[in-house]
DOVO-807818 format. One record per residue: residue number from 0; residue in one letter; x, y, z of N, C-alpha, C, CB in turn. Coordinates in steps of 0.02 Angstrom, whole numbers. Glycine has a CB too. Layout:
<atoms>
+-----+---+--------+---------+--------+---------+----------+--------+--------+---------+--------+---------+----------+--------+
|   k | r | n_east | n_north |   n_up | ca_east | ca_north |  ca_up | c_east | c_north |   c_up | cb_east | cb_north |  cb_up |
+-----+---+--------+---------+--------+---------+----------+--------+--------+---------+--------+---------+----------+--------+
| NUM | a |      X |       Y |      Z |       X |        Y |      Z |      X |       Y |      Z |       X |        Y |      Z |
...
+-----+---+--------+---------+--------+---------+----------+--------+--------+---------+--------+---------+----------+--------+
</atoms>
This chain:
<atoms>
+-----+---+--------+---------+--------+---------+----------+--------+--------+---------+--------+---------+----------+--------+
|   k | r | n_east | n_north |   n_up | ca_east | ca_north |  ca_up | c_east | c_north |   c_up | cb_east | cb_north |  cb_up |
+-----+---+--------+---------+--------+---------+----------+--------+--------+---------+--------+---------+----------+--------+
|   0 | m |     34 |     -38 |     13 |      19 |        3 |    -16 |     59 |      46 |    -19 |     -25 |       17 |     -4 |
|   1 | a |     15 |      93 |    -41 |      82 |      155 |    -79 |     60 |     238 |     -6 |      42 |      192 |   -220 |
|   2 | i |    112 |     246 |     32 |      75 |      317 |     77 |     24 |     370 |     23 |     155 |      379 |    112 |
|   3 | d |    -30 |     374 |     58 |     -56 |      433 |      2 |    -35 |     501 |     39 |    -152 |      431 |    -15 |
|   4 | y |     16 |     545 |     48 |      17 |      620 |     31 |    -40 |     656 |     11 |      58 |      632 |    -20 |
|   5 | d |    -33 |     711 |     70 |     -73 |      770 |     51 |    -61 |     827 |     27 |     -99 |      787 |     88 |
|   6 | g |    -16 |     811 |     14 |      36 |      896 |    -11 |     48 |     916 |      1 |      42 |      944 |    -33 |
|   7 | g |     54 |     927 |     78 |      64 |      996 |    130 |    156 |     957 |    154 |     -22 |     1002 |    224 |
|   8 | l |    198 |    1004 |    180 |     229 |      985 |    202 |    246 |    1031 |    227 |     255 |      954 |    180 |
|   9 | t |    280 |    1039 |    310 |     289 |     1084 |    378 |    364 |    1045 |    390 |     216 |     1072 |    454 |
|  10 | c |    421 |    1100 |    414 |     487 |     1094 |    387 |    511 |    1110 |    466 |     512 |     1151 |    314 |
|  11 | a |    508 |    1067 |    533 |     551 |     1098 |    597 |    607 |    1122 |    597 |     562 |     1060 |    642 |
|  12 | l |    608 |    1170 |    660 |     681 |     1204 |    660 |    671 |    1218 |    706 |     710 |     1255 |    619 |
|  13 | s |    753 |    1221 |    774 |     731 |     1217 |    835 |    786 |    1295 |    855 |     746 |     1129 |    875 |
|  14 | v |    747 |    1330 |    895 |     760 |     1385 |    909 |    777 |    1395 |    983 |     711 |     1420 |    887 |
|  15 | r |    810 |    1456 |   1026 |     814 |     1447 |   1055 |    760 |    1500 |   1117 |     871 |     1435 |   1041 |
|  16 | s |    724 |    1546 |   1055 |     680 |     1596 |   1075 |    620 |    1576 |   1020 |     716 |     1678 |   1071 |
|  17 | l |    563 |    1585 |   1032 |     509 |     1620 |    986 |    500 |    1697 |   1006 |     432 |     1580 |    994 |
|  18 | d |    529 |    1717 |   1051 |     521 |     1807 |   1061 |    563 |    1806 |    992 |     567 |     1861 |   1147 |
|  19 | a |    622 |    1805 |    994 |     697 |     1823 |    949 |    678 |    1806 |    900 |     768 |     1790 |    961 |
|  20 | s |    653 |    1749 |    888 |     659 |     1710 |    768 |    608 |    1733 |    757 |     651 |     1603 |    728 |
|  21 | i |    545 |    1731 |    802 |     470 |     1769 |    740 |    494 |    1808 |    715 |     397 |     1809 |    764 |
|  22 | p |    533 |    1883 |    787 |     513 |     1923 |    703 |    580 |    1930 |    654 |     480 |     2019 |    714 |
|  23 | w |    612 |    1872 |    680 |     674 |     1875 |    617 |    634 |    1824 |    562 |     771 |     1835 |    647 |
|  24 | y |    595 |    1794 |    549 |     566 |     1743 |    515 |    515 |    1808 |    476 |     528 |     1672 |    568 |
|  25 | r |    475 |    1811 |    508 |     407 |     1877 |    499 |    469 |    1941 |    459 |     358 |     1919 |    615 |
|  26 | d |    480 |    1976 |    487 |     544 |     2028 |    471 |    591 |    2017 |    404 |     598 |     2021 |    534 |
|  27 | v |    651 |    1973 |    430 |     688 |     1960 |    364 |    666 |    1931 |    305 |     735 |     1926 |    375 |
|  28 | l |    651 |    1848 |    323 |     614 |     1822 |    260 |    541 |    1845 |    240 |     609 |     1751 |    268 |
|  29 | g |    522 |    1900 |    269 |     436 |     1907 |    252 |    392 |    1842 |    263 |     423 |     1927 |    166 |
|  30 | f |    397 |    1787 |    316 |     356 |     1748 |    303 |    281 |    1751 |    369 |     401 |     1682 |    294 |
|  31 | e |    222 |    1733 |    346 |     158 |     1790 |    365 |    171 |    1693 |    438 |      45 |     1818 |    271 |
|  32 | l |    158 |    1727 |    520 |     155 |     1707 |    591 |     73 |    1662 |    549 |     150 |     1789 |    672 |
|  33 | l |     62 |    1604 |    565 |      -1 |     1575 |    553 |    -28 |    1566 |    642 |       9 |     1495 |    502 |
|  34 | y |     12 |    1570 |    685 |      -1 |     1535 |    739 |     54 |    1507 |    793 |     -33 |     1488 |    714 |
|  35 | r |     35 |    1539 |    863 |     119 |     1539 |    894 |     51 |    1484 |    968 |     183 |     1666 |    926 |
|  36 | r |     83 |    1427 |    987 |      60 |     1405 |   1034 |    109 |    1397 |   1087 |      30 |     1355 |   1017 |
|  37 | d |    125 |    1454 |   1145 |     179 |     1449 |   1193 |    138 |    1362 |   1257 |     185 |     1557 |   1244 |
|  38 | d |     98 |    1345 |   1235 |      81 |     1316 |   1282 |    140 |    1238 |   1276 |      -6 |     1310 |   1276 |
|  39 | i |    156 |    1230 |   1201 |     184 |     1169 |   1173 |    265 |    1218 |   1152 |     126 |     1126 |   1094 |
|  40 | a |    280 |    1274 |   1151 |     320 |     1289 |   1131 |    352 |    1289 |   1060 |     337 |     1272 |   1164 |
|  41 | w |    290 |    1308 |    996 |     274 |     1297 |    927 |    253 |    1337 |    911 |     242 |     1255 |    906 |
|  42 | c |    266 |    1357 |    834 |     257 |     1443 |    801 |    262 |    1392 |    709 |     363 |     1531 |    831 |
|  43 | e |    220 |    1426 |    688 |     197 |     1397 |    631 |    184 |    1451 |    578 |     137 |     1358 |    645 |
|  44 | f |    243 |    1468 |    506 |     216 |     1517 |    478 |    222 |    1492 |    407 |     245 |     1582 |    495 |
|  45 | g |    173 |    1530 |    386 |     180 |     1509 |    280 |    223 |    1547 |    258 |     108 |     1528 |    218 |
|  46 | t |    231 |    1512 |    215 |     332 |     1541 |    158 |    292 |    1560 |    105 |     416 |     1459 |    118 |
|  47 | g |    264 |    1585 |     79 |     229 |     1605 |     11 |    254 |    1533 |    -28 |     262 |     1690 |    -30 |
|  48 | v |    260 |    1473 |    -11 |     270 |     1418 |    -62 |    204 |    1385 |    -27 |     353 |     1370 |    -65 |
|  49 | a |    167 |    1374 |    -83 |      92 |     1323 |    -72 |    108 |    1275 |    -15 |      68 |     1268 |   -150 |
|  50 | r |     75 |    1255 |     19 |      70 |     1206 |     72 |    125 |    1164 |     83 |      18 |     1166 |     62 |
|  51 | v |    180 |    1258 |    100 |     254 |     1227 |    112 |    279 |    1262 |    184 |     313 |     1249 |     42 |
|  52 | n |    266 |    1256 |    252 |     242 |     1280 |    304 |    335 |    1281 |    350 |     165 |     1223 |    334 |
|  53 | v |    375 |    1318 |    383 |     406 |     1332 |    444 |    373 |    1350 |    497 |     446 |     1374 |    437 |
|  54 | g |    403 |    1253 |    540 |     374 |     1263 |    617 |    440 |    1276 |    665 |     328 |     1187 |    647 |
|  55 | l |    430 |    1334 |    719 |     493 |     1340 |    775 |    470 |    1318 |    841 |     522 |     1421 |    785 |
|  56 | s |    501 |    1268 |    834 |     508 |     1228 |    920 |    545 |    1252 |    965 |     538 |     1159 |    924 |
|  57 | e |    547 |    1291 |   1002 |     590 |     1329 |   1053 |    623 |    1252 |   1101 |     529 |     1396 |   1108 |
|  58 | v |    698 |    1274 |   1115 |     715 |     1218 |   1154 |    775 |    1253 |   1190 |     732 |     1150 |   1110 |
|  59 | e |    820 |    1239 |   1229 |     861 |     1232 |   1267 |    928 |    1244 |   1202 |     849 |     1161 |   1313 |
|  60 | q |    962 |    1193 |   1194 |    1007 |     1169 |   1149 |    994 |    1153 |   1088 |    1030 |     1125 |   1168 |
|  61 | p |    953 |    1239 |   1047 |     951 |     1212 |    959 |   1015 |    1182 |    930 |     937 |     1280 |    902 |
|  62 | g |    987 |    1170 |    875 |    1061 |     1142 |    831 |   1090 |    1049 |    829 |    1135 |     1189 |    876 |
|  63 | g |   1141 |    1059 |    822 |    1178 |      947 |    836 |   1186 |     963 |    759 |    1097 |      840 |    868 |
|  64 | p |   1219 |     890 |    750 |    1222 |      877 |    711 |   1185 |     855 |    653 |    1245 |      863 |    726 |
|  65 | g |   1193 |     864 |    563 |    1166 |      837 |    534 |   1115 |     890 |    523 |    1156 |      781 |    557 |
|  66 | g |   1056 |     863 |    493 |    1004 |      890 |    466 |    997 |     925 |    406 |     986 |      921 |    502 |
|  67 | a |    922 |     937 |    399 |     921 |      974 |    295 |    922 |    1048 |    325 |     817 |      956 |    221 |
|  68 | t |    947 |    1055 |    258 |     951 |     1132 |    255 |    875 |    1171 |    189 |    1053 |     1148 |    219 |
|  69 | l |    848 |    1190 |    224 |     794 |     1225 |    201 |    809 |    1273 |    118 |     776 |     1275 |    269 |
|  70 | t |    815 |    1237 |     61 |     819 |     1302 |     -7 |    754 |    1322 |    -14 |     847 |     1276 |    -93 |
|  71 | f |    751 |    1374 |    -31 |     683 |     1419 |    -60 |    690 |    1461 |   -119 |     656 |     1470 |     -7 |
|  72 | g |    680 |    1440 |   -184 |     664 |     1457 |   -223 |    692 |    1546 |   -232 |     603 |     1433 |   -218 |
|  73 | v |    681 |    1569 |   -275 |     681 |     1652 |   -282 |    712 |    1663 |   -372 |     750 |     1696 |   -208 |
|  74 | s |    674 |    1717 |   -399 |     666 |     1736 |   -454 |    731 |    1800 |   -452 |     586 |     1754 |   -466 |
|  75 | d |    744 |    1823 |   -417 |     844 |     1849 |   -421 |    864 |    1864 |   -351 |     867 |     1939 |   -474 |
|  76 | i |    910 |    1800 |   -387 |     949 |     1793 |   -295 |    989 |    1864 |   -291 |    1027 |     1711 |   -281 |
|  77 | e |   1016 |    1898 |   -337 |    1051 |     1967 |   -326 |   1016 |    2020 |   -256 |    1041 |     2011 |   -408 |
|  78 | a |    974 |    1996 |   -278 |     901 |     2047 |   -233 |    884 |    2005 |   -164 |     807 |     2048 |   -290 |
|  79 | a |    863 |    1954 |   -170 |     851 |     1925 |    -82 |    945 |    1930 |    -89 |     797 |     1811 |    -60 |
|  80 | k |    985 |    1934 |    -92 |    1045 |     1961 |    -79 |   1050 |    2015 |    -38 |    1071 |     1976 |   -129 |
|  81 | a |   1054 |    2052 |    -34 |    1043 |     2116 |    -36 |    976 |    2129 |     13 |    1035 |     2137 |   -113 |
|  82 | e |    951 |    2112 |      7 |     877 |     2085 |     81 |    897 |    2079 |    122 |     832 |     2019 |     89 |
|  83 | l |    966 |    2006 |    133 |    1000 |     1977 |    177 |   1052 |    2043 |    224 |    1042 |     1918 |    133 |
|  84 | d |   1081 |    2061 |    169 |    1150 |     2079 |    181 |   1107 |    2173 |    224 |    1216 |     2079 |     80 |
|  85 | r |   1051 |    2188 |    200 |    1016 |     2257 |    230 |    999 |    2235 |    320 |     925 |     2275 |    177 |
|  86 | h |    954 |    2171 |    312 |     964 |     2152 |    375 |   1022 |    2108 |    420 |     917 |     2129 |    378 |
|  87 | g |   1082 |    2130 |    391 |    1128 |     2098 |    420 |   1169 |    2038 |    425 |    1113 |     2102 |    451 |
|  88 | v |   1118 |    1994 |    407 |    1113 |     1935 |    396 |   1213 |    1902 |    372 |    1043 |     1932 |    332 |
|  89 | r |   1211 |    1823 |    404 |    1255 |     1817 |    410 |   1243 |    1772 |    339 |    1277 |     1803 |    476 |
|  90 | q |   1314 |    1770 |    314 |    1301 |     1706 |    246 |   1343 |    1664 |    241 |    1300 |     1726 |    173 |
|  91 | d |   1361 |    1621 |    213 |    1422 |     1563 |    182 |   1460 |    1602 |    111 |    1374 |     1473 |    149 |
|  92 | g |   1489 |    1654 |    147 |    1523 |     1660 |     72 |   1454 |    1701 |      6 |    1550 |     1554 |     43 |
|  93 | g |   1475 |    1703 |    -57 |    1412 |     1735 |    -78 |   1401 |    1679 |   -124 |    1413 |     1814 |   -110 |
|  94 | v |   1340 |    1712 |   -171 |    1309 |     1686 |   -194 |   1359 |    1619 |   -271 |    1259 |     1750 |   -205 |
|  95 | q |   1329 |    1560 |   -264 |    1406 |     1494 |   -289 |   1366 |    1497 |   -358 |    1418 |     1381 |   -237 |
|  96 | e |   1382 |    1485 |   -415 |    1369 |     1477 |   -460 |   1401 |    1410 |   -500 |    1376 |     1530 |   -477 |
|  97 | v |   1316 |    1335 |   -502 |    1323 |     1300 |   -539 |   1301 |    1321 |   -622 |    1296 |     1253 |   -507 |
|  98 | p |   1351 |    1328 |   -668 |    1330 |     1339 |   -713 |   1263 |    1318 |   -780 |    1375 |     1337 |   -716 |
|  99 | d |   1243 |    1360 |   -774 |    1188 |     1334 |   -842 |   1109 |    1275 |   -823 |    1251 |     1277 |   -904 |
| 100 | m |   1136 |    1276 |   -714 |    1087 |     1251 |   -681 |   1075 |    1286 |   -636 |    1092 |     1198 |   -662 |
| 101 | v |   1138 |    1312 |   -573 |    1085 |     1352 |   -540 |   1119 |    1407 |   -482 |    1030 |     1297 |   -503 |
| 102 | r |   1091 |    1455 |   -470 |    1133 |     1475 |   -426 |   1109 |    1478 |   -355 |    1155 |     1532 |   -445 |
| 103 | l |   1158 |    1472 |   -286 |    1137 |     1439 |   -210 |   1172 |    1517 |   -176 |    1188 |     1339 |   -181 |
| 104 | l |   1140 |    1517 |   -128 |    1150 |     1583 |    -70 |   1144 |    1524 |    -26 |    1085 |     1663 |    -59 |
| 105 | t |   1195 |    1513 |     54 |    1181 |     1509 |    107 |   1200 |    1536 |    173 |    1183 |     1468 |    105 |
| 106 | f |   1154 |    1558 |    222 |    1158 |     1587 |    252 |   1119 |    1562 |    294 |    1159 |     1632 |    235 |
| 107 | y |   1091 |    1616 |    372 |    1109 |     1562 |    458 |   1052 |    1616 |    504 |    1234 |     1569 |    506 |
| 108 | d |   1010 |    1579 |    500 |     938 |     1631 |    539 |   1009 |    1628 |    603 |     818 |     1577 |    566 |
| 109 | p |    954 |    1669 |    679 |    1006 |     1675 |    724 |   1014 |    1630 |    791 |    1004 |     1740 |    740 |
| 110 | d |    983 |    1569 |    757 |    1030 |     1507 |    787 |   1063 |    1454 |    762 |    1002 |     1474 |    822 |
| 111 | g |   1086 |    1481 |    729 |    1151 |     1439 |    666 |   1101 |    1396 |    608 |    1218 |     1356 |    720 |
| 112 | n |   1049 |    1379 |    623 |    1004 |     1356 |    555 |   1034 |    1356 |    509 |     949 |     1392 |    534 |
| 113 | a |   1078 |    1333 |    454 |    1066 |     1357 |    382 |   1007 |    1363 |    346 |    1095 |     1323 |    345 |
| 114 | l |   1033 |    1385 |    298 |     930 |     1394 |    241 |    988 |    1426 |    190 |     824 |     1481 |    280 |
| 115 | m |    951 |    1412 |    149 |     965 |     1444 |     61 |    926 |    1475 |     26 |     976 |     1401 |     11 |
| 116 | f |    939 |    1513 |    -28 |     901 |     1511 |    -80 |    918 |    1481 |   -142 |     887 |     1564 |    -89 |
| 117 | y |    881 |    1485 |   -203 |     927 |     1443 |   -238 |    867 |    1490 |   -303 |     935 |     1333 |   -218 |
| 118 | q |    911 |    1499 |   -369 |     892 |     1528 |   -424 |    890 |    1489 |   -484 |     928 |     1576 |   -432 |
| 119 | d |    846 |    1449 |   -507 |     876 |     1405 |   -573 |    893 |    1446 |   -619 |     829 |     1355 |   -610 |
| 120 | l |    900 |    1410 |   -664 |     964 |     1457 |   -714 |    915 |    1397 |   -780 |    1097 |     1438 |   -688 |
| 121 | q |    901 |    1374 |   -775 |     865 |     1312 |   -817 |    810 |    1349 |   -839 |     840 |     1238 |   -775 |
| 122 | q |    758 |    1378 |   -807 |     683 |     1405 |   -788 |    683 |    1433 |   -871 |     672 |     1476 |   -709 |
| 123 | g |    630 |    1377 |   -908 |     614 |     1409 |   -960 |    636 |    1379 |  -1036 |     639 |     1470 |   -945 |
| 124 | s |    666 |    1343 |  -1017 |     716 |     1295 |  -1067 |    689 |    1236 |  -1084 |     783 |     1274 |  -1036 |
+-----+---+--------+---------+--------+---------+----------+--------+--------+---------+--------+---------+----------+--------+
</atoms>
C-alpha cells in the first residue's frame, strides 16, 4: 500500500527563543506567522510556497549534527542577497553558481540554522 500524501509539508527547526526568532522569520524572510502555541513552545509560518510551512520549536540547545537545509527558490538571488545584507544576516560566502543550472546562497538564522536560496538558471529552457 502506497503512502497517500496530502500535498502539505511542514519543516521544523529548533530555536532558543520564539520571541527572538518570530520577528527574524517575519521581518527578514517575509514569512507570515500563522499561529503561536506557548503551551507547547511552537509556532508556524506560511512561507509563500503553496502548502509549505516552517515550524519553530523552542528548545534549550538548538542545532546539533546533521539535519536538512531548507532551500527556497527565488526569482532574483542578487535581490534576495541584498535584502539579507540589509538585515545583517550572516552568510556562508557569496552567491555560488553551477553553470547553466543553478545559483545558490547559504545563510543562517540567529540560532545558526542553515537556510539557502536558489535561483534556477534552467527555467524556461
